[in-house]
C-alpha positions as CSV (number, residue, x, y, z in Angstrom):
1,M,-18.5,-0.5,28.1
2,K,-20.2,0.9,25.0
3,L,-18.0,-1.2,22.7
4,S,-18.8,-4.4,24.6
5,A,-22.5,-3.6,24.6
6,F,-22.4,-3.1,20.9
7,A,-20.5,-6.3,20.3
8,S,-23.0,-8.3,22.4
9,A,-25.9,-6.8,20.3
10,K,-24.7,-8.6,17.2
11,R,-26.5,-11.8,16.3
12,P,-24.8,-15.1,16.5
13,F,-24.8,-16.8,13.1
14,D,-26.3,-19.9,14.6
15,S,-29.4,-17.9,15.6
16,L,-30.3,-16.9,12.1
17,S,-33.4,-18.4,10.4
18,E,-33.4,-19.6,6.8
19,Q,-35.1,-16.4,5.7
20,E,-32.5,-14.3,7.5
21,I,-29.7,-16.3,6.0
22,L,-31.1,-15.5,2.5
23,G,-31.5,-11.9,3.5
24,L,-27.9,-11.8,4.7
25,A,-26.7,-13.4,1.4
26,I,-28.6,-10.9,-0.7
27,S,-27.2,-7.9,1.1
28,S,-23.7,-9.4,1.0
29,E,-23.9,-9.9,-2.8
30,E,-25.2,-6.3,-3.2
31,D,-22.3,-5.0,-1.2
32,D,-19.7,-7.0,-3.1
33,A,-21.1,-5.8,-6.4
34,R,-20.8,-2.2,-5.2
35,I,-17.2,-2.8,-4.1
36,Y,-16.3,-4.2,-7.5
37,L,-17.9,-1.2,-9.2
38,A,-16.0,1.1,-6.9
39,Y,-12.8,-0.7,-7.8
40,A,-13.7,-0.3,-11.5
41,D,-14.2,3.5,-11.0
42,Q,-10.9,3.8,-9.1
43,L,-8.9,1.9,-11.8
44,R,-10.6,3.3,-14.9
45,G,-8.2,6.2,-15.4
46,D,-4.9,4.3,-15.2
47,F,-6.0,0.7,-15.8
48,P,-9.1,0.7,-18.1
49,Q,-8.8,-3.0,-19.0
50,S,-8.7,-4.1,-15.4
51,A,-11.7,-1.8,-14.7
52,K,-13.7,-3.8,-17.2
53,V,-12.8,-7.0,-15.4
54,F,-14.3,-5.7,-12.1
55,E,-17.4,-4.4,-14.0
56,D,-18.0,-7.9,-15.2
57,M,-17.4,-9.4,-11.8
58,A,-20.0,-7.0,-10.4
59,E,-22.4,-8.3,-13.0
60,V,-21.7,-11.9,-11.7
61,E,-22.5,-10.7,-8.1
62,H,-25.8,-9.1,-9.4
63,S,-26.7,-12.4,-11.0
64,H,-26.1,-14.2,-7.7
65,R,-28.3,-11.6,-5.9
66,N,-31.1,-12.1,-8.4
67,M,-31.0,-15.9,-7.8
68,L,-31.2,-15.4,-4.1
69,I,-34.1,-12.9,-4.4
70,A,-36.0,-15.3,-6.6
71,M,-35.5,-18.1,-4.0
72,H,-36.6,-15.8,-1.2
73,R,-39.7,-14.7,-3.2
74,E,-40.6,-18.4,-3.8
75,R,-40.1,-19.5,-0.1
76,F,-40.9,-16.4,2.0
77,G,-42.6,-13.8,-0.2
78,E,-41.5,-10.2,-1.1
79,R,-40.4,-8.8,2.2
80,I,-36.7,-9.4,2.6
81,P,-35.4,-9.0,6.2
82,L,-32.9,-6.1,6.6
83,I,-29.7,-7.9,7.9
84,R,-26.2,-7.1,6.9
85,R,-22.8,-8.6,7.6
86,E,-22.0,-6.0,10.4
87,H,-25.1,-7.3,12.2
88,V,-23.7,-10.8,12.6
89,R,-21.1,-11.8,15.1
90,G,-17.9,-13.1,13.6
91,F,-19.1,-12.6,10.0
92,Y,-16.4,-11.8,7.4
93,D,-16.0,-8.1,6.9
94,R,-15.0,-5.8,4.1
95,K,-12.5,-2.9,4.1
96,P,-14.1,0.6,4.4
97,D,-14.0,2.9,1.4
98,W,-11.2,5.1,2.8
99,L,-8.9,2.1,3.0
100,R,-9.8,0.6,-0.4
101,N,-9.1,3.9,-2.1
102,S,-5.4,3.7,-1.2
103,Q,-4.8,0.2,-2.5
104,T,-2.6,-0.6,-5.5
105,L,-3.7,-2.8,-8.4
106,D,-1.9,-5.9,-6.9
107,Q,-3.4,-5.2,-3.5
108,I,-6.9,-4.9,-5.0
109,R,-6.4,-8.3,-6.7
110,A,-5.3,-9.9,-3.5
111,E,-8.3,-8.3,-1.6
112,V,-10.7,-9.7,-4.2
113,E,-9.3,-13.2,-3.6
114,R,-9.9,-12.8,0.1
115,M,-13.4,-11.5,-0.6
116,E,-14.3,-14.5,-2.6
117,E,-12.8,-17.0,-0.1
118,G,-14.9,-15.3,2.7
119,A,-18.0,-15.5,0.6
120,A,-17.4,-19.2,-0.2
121,R,-17.0,-20.0,3.5
122,F,-20.2,-18.2,4.3
123,Y,-22.2,-20.2,1.8
124,R,-20.7,-23.5,3.0
125,T,-21.5,-22.6,6.6
126,A,-25.0,-21.4,5.7
127,L,-25.6,-24.7,3.8
128,E,-25.2,-26.5,7.1
129,R,-27.8,-24.3,8.8
130,T,-30.7,-25.0,6.3
131,S,-32.9,-27.9,5.8
132,D,-35.0,-26.7,2.8
133,A,-33.8,-28.7,-0.3
134,G,-34.1,-25.8,-2.7
135,I,-32.2,-23.4,-0.5
136,R,-29.5,-26.0,0.2
137,K,-29.1,-26.5,-3.5
138,L,-28.8,-22.8,-4.2
139,L,-26.4,-22.1,-1.4
140,G,-24.2,-25.1,-2.5
141,D,-24.2,-23.8,-6.1
142,L,-23.2,-20.3,-4.9
143,A,-20.4,-21.8,-2.7
144,L,-19.0,-23.5,-5.8
145,A,-19.4,-20.3,-7.8
146,E,-17.5,-18.3,-5.3
147,E,-14.8,-20.9,-5.1
148,G,-14.6,-20.7,-8.9
149,H,-14.4,-17.0,-9.0
150,E,-10.6,-17.2,-9.3
151,Q,-11.0,-19.0,-12.6
152,I,-13.8,-16.6,-13.6
153,A,-11.5,-13.6,-12.9
154,A,-8.7,-15.3,-14.9
155,M,-11.1,-15.8,-17.9
156,L,-12.3,-12.2,-17.6
157,E,-8.7,-10.9,-17.5
158,E,-7.9,-13.0,-20.5
159,K,-10.9,-11.5,-22.3
160,H,-10.2,-7.8,-21.3
161,V,-6.5,-7.6,-20.4
162,S,-4.5,-8.7,-23.4
163,G,-0.7,-9.3,-23.3
164,D,0.0,-5.8,-24.4
165,A,-2.5,-4.3,-22.0
166,R,-1.0,-6.3,-19.1
167,V,2.5,-5.0,-20.0
168,E,1.1,-1.5,-20.2
169,E,-0.7,-1.8,-16.8
170,D,2.4,-3.2,-15.2
171,D,4.5,-0.4,-16.6
172,T,1.9,2.1,-15.2
173,V,2.2,0.4,-11.7
174,R,6.0,0.6,-11.8
175,R,5.9,4.2,-13.0
176,Q,3.5,5.2,-10.2
177,F,5.7,3.4,-7.6
178,I,8.7,5.3,-8.9
179,L,7.0,8.7,-9.0
180,T,5.3,8.3,-5.5
181,Y,8.1,6.5,-3.5
182,V,11.4,6.1,-5.4
183,Q,11.9,9.5,-6.8
184,P,11.1,11.6,-3.7
185,G,12.8,9.0,-1.5
186,L,16.0,9.1,-3.7
187,A,16.0,12.9,-3.6
188,G,15.7,12.7,0.2
189,L,18.4,10.1,0.5
190,M,20.8,12.1,-1.7
191,D,20.0,15.3,0.2
192,G,20.4,13.7,3.6
193,S,23.5,11.8,2.8
194,V,25.4,14.6,0.9
195,S,24.2,17.8,2.6
196,T,24.9,16.6,6.1
197,L,28.5,15.5,5.3
198,A,30.0,18.9,5.6
199,P,28.5,20.0,9.0
200,I,29.0,16.5,10.6
201,F,32.7,16.2,9.6
202,A,33.4,19.9,10.1
203,A,32.0,19.5,13.7
204,A,34.0,16.3,14.2
205,F,37.4,17.8,13.2
206,A,36.7,21.2,14.8
207,T,35.7,19.8,18.2
208,G,37.2,16.3,18.4
209,D,34.2,15.5,20.6
210,T,32.2,12.6,19.4
211,W,29.1,13.4,21.4
212,Q,28.9,17.0,20.2
213,T,29.4,15.7,16.7
214,F,26.6,13.3,17.1
215,L,24.2,16.1,18.3
216,V,25.2,18.2,15.3
217,G,24.5,15.2,13.0
218,L,21.2,14.4,14.7
219,S,19.9,17.9,14.5
220,A,21.0,18.4,10.9
221,S,19.4,15.0,9.8
222,V,16.1,15.5,11.6
223,G,15.9,19.2,10.5
224,A,16.6,18.3,6.9
225,G,14.1,15.4,7.0
226,I,11.3,17.6,8.3
227,S,12.2,20.3,5.7
228,M,12.4,18.0,2.8
229,G,9.2,16.1,3.8
230,F,7.1,19.3,4.0
231,T,8.6,20.7,0.9
232,E,7.8,17.6,-1.1
233,A,4.3,17.3,0.2
234,A,3.4,21.0,-0.2
235,H,4.8,21.9,-3.7
236,D,2.7,19.3,-5.7
237,D,-0.7,17.8,-4.9
238,G,-0.1,15.1,-7.5
239,K,-3.3,15.6,-9.4
240,L,-1.9,17.2,-12.5
241,S,1.6,15.6,-12.3
242,G,0.2,12.2,-11.6
243,R,2.9,11.7,-8.9
244,G,0.5,10.3,-6.3
245,S,-0.4,11.2,-2.8
246,P,1.6,14.2,-1.4
247,I,1.5,12.7,2.0
248,K,3.1,9.5,0.8
249,R,5.7,11.4,-1.2
250,G,6.4,13.7,1.8
251,L,6.9,10.7,4.1
252,A,9.2,9.0,1.6
253,S,11.3,12.1,1.1
254,G,11.4,13.1,4.8
255,I,12.2,9.6,6.2
256,M,14.9,8.9,3.6
257,T,16.5,12.4,4.2
258,A,16.7,11.8,7.9
259,L,18.1,8.2,7.4
260,G,20.7,9.5,5.0
261,G,22.1,11.9,7.5
262,L,21.7,9.6,10.5
263,G,23.7,6.9,8.8
264,H,27.0,8.7,9.3
265,A,25.9,10.6,12.5
266,L,25.2,7.4,14.5
267,P,28.8,6.2,14.5
268,Y,29.7,9.2,16.6
269,L,28.0,7.5,19.5
270,I,31.3,5.6,19.7
271,P,33.3,7.5,22.2
272,H,36.7,7.0,20.5
273,F,37.1,9.8,17.9
274,W,39.1,8.0,15.2
275,T,37.1,4.8,15.5
276,A,33.9,6.8,15.1
277,T,35.3,8.8,12.2
278,V,36.5,5.8,10.2
279,T,33.2,4.0,10.8
280,A,31.3,7.1,9.6
281,A,33.5,7.3,6.5
282,V,32.8,3.6,5.7
283,V,29.1,4.3,6.1
284,V,29.3,7.3,3.8
285,F,31.0,5.0,1.2
286,F,28.2,2.5,1.2
287,E,25.5,5.3,1.3
288,L,26.9,6.9,-1.9
289,W,27.2,3.6,-3.7
290,A,23.6,2.7,-2.7
291,I,22.4,5.9,-4.2
292,A,24.2,5.2,-7.4
293,F,22.6,1.7,-7.4
294,I,19.1,3.1,-6.9
295,Q,19.6,5.6,-9.7
296,N,20.7,2.8,-12.0
297,R,18.0,0.4,-10.9
298,Y,14.9,2.7,-11.0
299,M,15.9,5.9,-12.8
300,E,17.7,4.0,-15.6
301,T,20.8,6.2,-15.1
302,P,24.0,4.4,-16.4
303,F,25.7,3.0,-13.3
304,W,29.1,4.5,-13.8
305,R,27.7,7.9,-14.6
306,A,25.5,7.8,-11.5
307,A,28.5,6.6,-9.5
308,M,30.7,9.4,-10.7
309,Q,28.1,12.1,-10.0
310,V,27.2,10.9,-6.5
311,V,30.5,9.6,-5.3
312,L,32.5,12.5,-6.7
313,G,30.0,15.0,-5.4
314,G,29.8,13.4,-2.0
315,S,33.6,13.2,-1.8
316,L,33.9,16.9,-2.5
317,V,31.4,17.8,0.2
318,L,33.2,15.4,2.7
319,A,36.5,17.0,1.9
320,A,35.0,20.5,2.3
321,G,33.7,19.5,5.8
322,V,37.1,18.1,6.8
323,L,38.9,21.3,5.6
324,I,36.5,23.6,7.3
325,G,36.8,21.6,10.5
326,H,40.6,21.8,10.4
327,G,40.5,25.5,9.7
C-alpha cells in the first residue's frame, strides 16, 4: 500500500508547467554532470585518459545547465522550482551510486549512451509541452546537443585517448578481468576437477554403487566449492594486489570449484555402473583439456605444456582413485 501511495504521489509529466519543465531540466543536467564527475573519479586510477573524457562531458552538462538557468531567469525570475526526475512519473532514471561503482569501463560507456538517449527523449517531449518560442528553441537545441553527444564523446576520446592510451586501457581491462574472474575461476576449476577425482572414483570402484558414488561426489564438490570460495575471498581484499573485489573472486573460485567436481559426479546419477563410469571418464577428459585451453588462452601458458601438466596430473589422480577403490 505504501509503494502504490508513493507511486501515485509522483507528478504526471503532462501536468508540469513550462517553469517546472525548466526546473526539471536544470536538476537533470546537474545530476548528469555529477555522474560524469563520479565516473571520472572512479576511472582516474586505472584509466586516466578516459577520466579526462568524462570530466569534459561534465563541463558540457554544466554549460547546458547554465543555458537553462539563464532562460529561467529571463522568463520566470530567480526562484527555480525544486523538481527532480524521481518526482515525475515515468521519467527516465539513473543508476544509484552503489550500482555504478561496480561497472566496467565498457559498461560505463554503454550507460553513458543510454543516459544521453534518455536526455534527448526528454527534451523532445518537453518541446511538445511548451508554447514559448524562446523555450522551444532552447529545448530543441538541447535535444540536438544530447543526440550529438555520441559524436562529442568520440571527439573527446580522440583528443584525450590516443591510440597507445586506448591499447593501454584495453590491456588494463583485460588484466583486471583475468585477475578478478579468470585466475580464481581457473584455480577453482582445477581444484574441483582434479582434487575430486580420487574420492569419486575410489568410491565408485569400492562400492560399485552409483548413488553412493554420486553422494560422495556431490558432497566433495560442494564442500570444496565453499572452502575455495571463502579462502579466495578472505586471503586478499584486492586493494594492494589490484585483483579486484574479494566477493567476485570468491564467487568465481567457489562456483568453478563446485562445477569442476560436479562435472564427473553427475554421471553417477545413471544407475548402470559402467555406463556412468565411462561417461564420467569422458567428462574428465573434456574438463582437463578445457583447463589446458583456458591456461593457454588467458594465462599465456604454452598449450602443450599446459596440457601435459593438467592432463598428466589429472590422470595420475584418477589412477590413484581407481587403485584405492580396488584396494
